[in-house]
N, C-alpha and C positions, 0 to 999 in steps of 0.2 A: 345436389350432389347422385352422381349415377349410383343404380343400385348393385352393380357389379362388383364383388368383394374385390377382385386384384387389380380392376382397376383406379378403386376408390384408393387399394392401398398406395397403388403408384402415384395417383395425383396427390397424396398425404404426405409423400416422401419425397417428392420433388419441389423445391426449394421455388419459391413464387419470383416472379421479376418483382422490383422494387417500389413501381407504384403501385403495387397490389397491397402493399401494406397499411397504407395510409385509411382505407376506408376502415380496418378494424379498430381504430382509434376513436371512431363513432360510437363504437359500443361504450353502453354506459360504464359498464363492470368494469372495461379493460381501461379506461381512460381514470376512473377514480383509483382503480391500483397502483396508475402510473403516477399521478398527481401525488398521491399517500407516499411513494416511493421517492418522487421528488423532491416533496418536503424534508422529508429523512436524510436524503442525501444531503443536502443542502444545511441542516442542522448539525451534520456529522462532520462536516467541512469547515463550520463555524470553530467546532468545539476541539478538533483533532490539532491543537497546537505542538509543533516538535515533531517526531521523526517516530516510526517504527523501529529502524535498527540505525545506529551512527553514521553508517555507509551513506546514506543519504546525505548526511551531514560532510562527513570527512571529505565524501569523494565527489558531490556534486557543488554545493552548496559552499565549502570550503576553499575547493578551487577557483570558483568564480571571485570570490572574498580575495582571493592569491591575486587572481588577475587584475584585479582593481587598487592592487598595493594596498591592503587591508590587514591582512594576514601572512603574517612573515612565515618564511621558509621554512624556519626552523621549530613554526608549532603546524606544521601542515602533516599529514599522513605519508609513512614511507613509499605508497603508491605515486606520489611525485618524483620522487628521486628515480623509481624503477621505470617511470613512464609506461605504468600497464593500464591507466585507464584511459577510456576514448573521451573527446572534450565536446562532442556534440551536444550532449546535454547540459554540459556544463553553461556552452555558450547560449542556448536557451535561455538559463535562469539569467546569465549576465545580462542578456538583452533586456528581459524581463526587467528585472531589477534596476534597469538604468532607465527606462520606461516610466515604470511606476514613480522616479526620483524626480523624472523629468513633470511628470503630471503631480507632483508634491503628494505623492501618496509614497513617500521613501520611509515610513515607518514599517520598520522590518514585521514586525507582528501583524499588521494590517497589510501589507505586501504577501506575506507567506499564507494570509487567509484566501486574498483573492486568489493567487494560484492554486490553493487544494480547491474552491469553488470551479476553478476553471478544468483543471484537471477532473474534477469530478464529473461536470457536464459531458465531457469527452467520452470516460467510460461510460456511463449512465446511458448516452444518445447512443453509441456503437455496441454495445451488448444487449440494449433492449431491441434496439433495430435488426439484430439478427436475430431473436428469440421470434418475434416480431414477425419475421419476414418465412422464417420454417414450421411454424406452426400457427400460424393465422388460419389454415383450413382445417385445423383438427376441432374438436368438440371444444367448445368455448370452456368449460369448464378444465381443459385441461392447460389450455393458454392461461388461465387464470392463477392456476396453482403456481405454475410455474412462474410467473409474473410475482406472485406473493413468497415465493421461495428467494427470487433474485433481491427483492428491495426489502424483506423483514428477516434475511439470514442475517445472524447475529453479528458476522465477519463481514460481508461485501461491502456494505455502505461505508464503512471504515477504509477498508482496505483501496475504495475506488479512489481515497481521496490523495493518496501517497505520491510526490512526484520523485518517484524511484526509478532506477533503470529498469527493476523487473517489471512495474507496472507500464511505463514507457512503452516497453520492448514489446509487451503483450499486446500495448493499444494498437502498434504500429504494425504489427505482424495479422493480428486479424482484420486489421483494416483493409489490409494487402489482400487477403483471402477475399474478402468481402467484395472489393474492387474487381476483382477477377469474376466473381459470379458475375456480379452485376453487369459489367461489361461482354463476358460471354454469352448472357442472355440476349443479348441485343446481335451488337457486332464487335466482335475483336480486330482493331487495327495494329499496326506496331505501335504507334504513337500511346494507345492506352497500355497496352504492354510493358512499354518503357517507364509508365507511370507505377505500374503492379511492381516491376522489380526497383525503382527508387524508394519506395514505401517500404520494401522489404528489406533495402541498404539500411533505409533509418532506425527499421527493429534490429537491425544487427547489430550498429553500432550503438541503440540503446542499450543493448544488452546482449554480448556474444554469444549467450548460451541459447539464445534464439535460432541459432543456425541447426540447433539439433531438429526443434521444430520444421524447418525448413527442409530438413532431409526428408518427413513424413511428407510435406505439400508439392515438393521436388517429387518422390514417386507416384503419387496420386496426381500430379499433371502429365507424367509420362504413361502410367500404364492404364489409370482409370478414366480421367480426362482426355487423354492422347491427343494431346494439345498438339498443333502445327507448331512446326519447324520455327517459324515468321516468330510467333507468339515465345516460343522458349527463347529465342536468341534476344527476343524484345525486353524478355523478362532479366536474362543475364545482362544484358548490355546497359539497362536500367540500374542492376545492382552493382555491375562495377562503375560507373559514372558518380554514385553517390559515396562508394567506396574511397574512390580518386578524390573528391572533395572531402572527407573526412581523411584522408592522409595529410591533405593540406592543412585543416583546421589542428590536426595534433601536433604538427609539424611545426604550424605557426605557434601553438601553446607551450609548447617543450624548447623552442626556441633552436631544435636541429632535426633533421630529417629522421622521423620515428613510425615504424607502424605497429600499433599497439594491439594488433590482433594477436602477432607473432609475439611480442614482448609478455601479452597477458598468458598465452601458453608459454612461453620461455618460465617464466615466473613462478606460475600456478602448476604446471605438469612436469615440466621438464627439472625442473629442481624441488618440486616434492612439497610446496607449498600447501597444495589442496590435495594431501593424501593421507589427512585424517582420517582415519576408517570409523564409520557410523554407519549402524542396520540401515535398510532403506524402508525399513516398516516409519521412519520417522514422517517421511512422506504419505504415506497409507494413513497413518494417522491423523495425521493435517487435512488431507481431503474427505476422510472419513466427519470430520467435525465442523468443516466449514459451511456446510448449509445448512445444520441444524445441529442442537445439543443431541445427546445420547436420550435414549436408544433409539427415538426415530433416525437418527446420523446413520445406526448402522442399516438400517432398510435403503438409506439414500445411498451407502456405499456400493451396496449389492446391485441397484438399479443403475449406477456409475458405472461399476464393470459390466452388465447386461446391456447397455447404450454401446458402450463402446465396442464391444465384440458386435455386434447385432449390425452397427451403422460403422465397422472400421474401416471401410472403405469412404467413407465421408472425408473433405479434408481436414475437418477438424479434429475427428476422433484419429486421423491418423497421423497429424501432427502433434495432438495432446499425446499420444503414445510414446513416439520416437523422443518427444521432449520429456517425461517423464522415466522413461527406459534410460536414458541416456545418464540423467541425474541420480536414478537408482545406481548407477553402474560406477558412477563417478563416486571416490571413498570422502570426499567431505562435504557434508551436508547440510542445510543449513534451511530452516523452515521456510524464510523469505525466497529461496531459490524458487519453489513453484509456485507464487502467487502471481506468473503472467498466465498461467491457466485458470485461474481462480474466474474468470469473466465467462468462461465458454462452461461452467460447471452445470448452470442451471438449463445448458442446451444438450450435453450428454444426458444429463438425469433425465430431460424430459425423452430422450433417445428411448432408453431404459424404461419410462414407465406410460408410454404411448400407447403401449397395446392395453395394458393393466387399466389406465385412465378411459379409455376409447371403449373397453367394453363394458365399463360399470353400470350400474342402472341409474335411473336419473336421480332416486332419492337414497343414495347408497350410504349415506352418512347415518340414517335412520334403520336399512334392513339390512344391510352386509356385514356390519363391522360390530363384533363383540365388542362388550362392557369393557374387558380387561384391555382389548386391544384400543380403544377409545382412549383409558385412561392411561396406557402409556405414550400416545401422542399427546394428550393433555400434559402429563408432566415434561416432556420435551422442546414443546412449545413454551411452556413458563418460564424454563431454564433458557431458552433461546432470546425469549424476548426480554427476561431478566437481563443477561447478555448485551443483548441490543441497545438496553438503555445505557447499560452501564460505561458502555464504549460511544455511545451517543455525546455524554456530557461530563464524561472524566476522560481529561489527555492522558494517553501513554507516557508521553515524557513530561515526567512532573516537573523536571527541573525547567524547563522551559516556559510552562505554564507559571513557575513560581518568579522567575525571571520577568513576565510580562508584569505580574501582580507588585512585584517589587520594584520596579521601573515607575509604573505607575505612583505607588505610594510616595515617592520621594520625588517626583520629577516638578513638582511646584515647590520643593524646599526652598526655603528663603535664609535659612541660619545654615550655615556648616555643619556636615555630620559625620560621623565615621562609620560605614560596615566592617563588620570582623568576622571574616569566613572562615568557618575550621574545616579544614582539610582541602573545600575546593570550592568554588563559586556555581551559583547555579548557571552563568554564563559558561560553564564548560560542561561537555559530556563527560559520561563518567570515567571515559579514560584520559580525563584532564586536558581536555583538546578545546581551545577555544571557540566559543560559537559565536563569529566575527559580527554577522550582520545584527545579532542581538545586542550585543556588549555597546555595539555601535552607540545606538539608544542611550544605554545604561550611562554612558558618560556625562556626568555632570559635574561642573566644577564645584559644587558648592557638596558634593558628597563623595568622600575619600573611600578607596575600599583596601583592605588588608587581609589576605589570608594568613592565616599560621596554620600550620601542620603539627606543631608539638604540641600534646596533652596538656603538659607544665604550664607552656608558655599562654594558652588557650584559656584554663582556669584560673591563672593568676588573673589576668585581663577581666574574665567574670567575676571575681572575688571584689575588684577593686577597678570598675569601671570608669571612664575619661567621660567627660558633661557631653552629650552628643554622640555618645557611640552606642552602638545595637549592635548585633551577634546572631549571625545566619547558620542554621546547619539544620542537616535532616535527622528524624528522631530518632533513626537506627541507627547513627553513626555515636548520638550523644548516648544512647543505650549500650552500645557497644564499649562504649573507652568507658562506661560509668560515672558520666556527667550529669546525666537529669536529677539525681541527689544533691548534685553542689550547686546546682541552677536555682537563684531565688529570684526569678524572673515574669514580664508579663508576656505571653505571647499577642503578639501584635498582629500579624498574617501568617497564614498559613496556603500551601499551596492548593489543598482541597478540603475545604469543611467536612466533605461526605467521608473520604477516606480518613481524615481524622477520629471521626467517631465510628469508622468498622474497626479503627486501630485501638481504640479503646475498649471495644467489646471483645477483640481477638485478647487483647491483654487480661481481662476479667477474666475470660475462658482460660487463661494459659497459654495462648497461643503465642505464634512470633510476631515480633513487629513489621510493619510494613514497610519495605523499602521506599526510598527517593521521597518519602514525605517529609518537605520544609518548610521551615519556620523561622521568622523575625522573631527577636527576642528585646525589649527592654529590660535589663539587668539593674536598675538603678532603683532598689530597693523595692521591687515588684513582687507580688504571691506568685508562686511556682504553679504553671500549669501545666 
């Protein structure tokens, strides 16, 4: 590399052509970090049963099962009647699930696992490719640190597994940015710009809010990149073509002509559904802990802001800024709304850390950092790794994990049995909507299911259990309704043995009962446990 500092900076800040990424994979340290990250990603995909937010189930999977004739209209979310949900992702899941059934892999738990693996790989490849492309000419220590953060952050491996509108919207949008950079580094043609616009159209119809990120990208194309009129027209035309195709998909799904972006705006903005006011600090807080645990997360948050400021005219940063700004201004806020940004957090952090890391001496760990600072880092890394391990092996949706265990427990049942559920079944979401793809597998002619919502009726059956009857509920529900003291039962199955042990410690210390800790009980004279 040249000794001229100005020229050196210019080279470092200029994204490399795509074919220059692959040599860096030959670096031993880079290879082993990426391989370790891939293993972590695979484990996360295996164990991330269920969903982060019920919308993934209600507005994608259940929409698909409705189209398959499995879920009746009366069990569907209100978005079906309001016609506000785009159906592109619904049709993708529908096609995928039918393909899995054709291949005799229609077991929903197995099918969802394969889907998580596929989603994880797409996110893993895209965002690491972007990271390698931009930082492959920096000091190797800088690149290694960013790869370590991307792969060993407590949150990113799990979030990359989610087949959500937020996840696929971010994936498609940043794929479009990368495609544009790839094409423009060689020769941008009208056909290639059509492709970029089409991928942007996919991003928009995966998640309408990606339109805010497109404002930033559009400003970059106009005033920074100064794209040609032909390129801009090609991108716009590609976007419009995909919009037309999605219009046809949505209209076919709902059975009448409907433009879902307009319906979405009308219900959520015009009629005020998205007007529940919350502070924008919810997003700042989420971003501050996304890459590590405190107190190191505070340092990372500062450098995220610094990177955003220093590289504001970068397409990733401009898109990030306008997306985040719009969500801060919209009153209705949820943590998942900023998930599309998580994939490029290591990139923007790298922009902020680049000057610091490139200027450190080779033995910076031994020479330049104080003992106090090393101790703070050690605390943060310990908490981060603990959270990472918990998310790797303990499913967030405990009721889905328990439904899997329960189905397996009775799948070879020879004699008729009856399962009595208290308040709700594990085949339902917390808002008591049917989780149809999983419930399909649970249907067994030897297993009768009954749900009891009245405490007195449930208690009566507990005290006088019929032959072949088992009881199912969550520990927090049993505690809340003072039923644990009434139960003389043997616990046969639990959604998470680890969480059961953690709950026992909390109870011993006078803490609260963990929610959604499911159990299967045999109450025919067993010992209470």
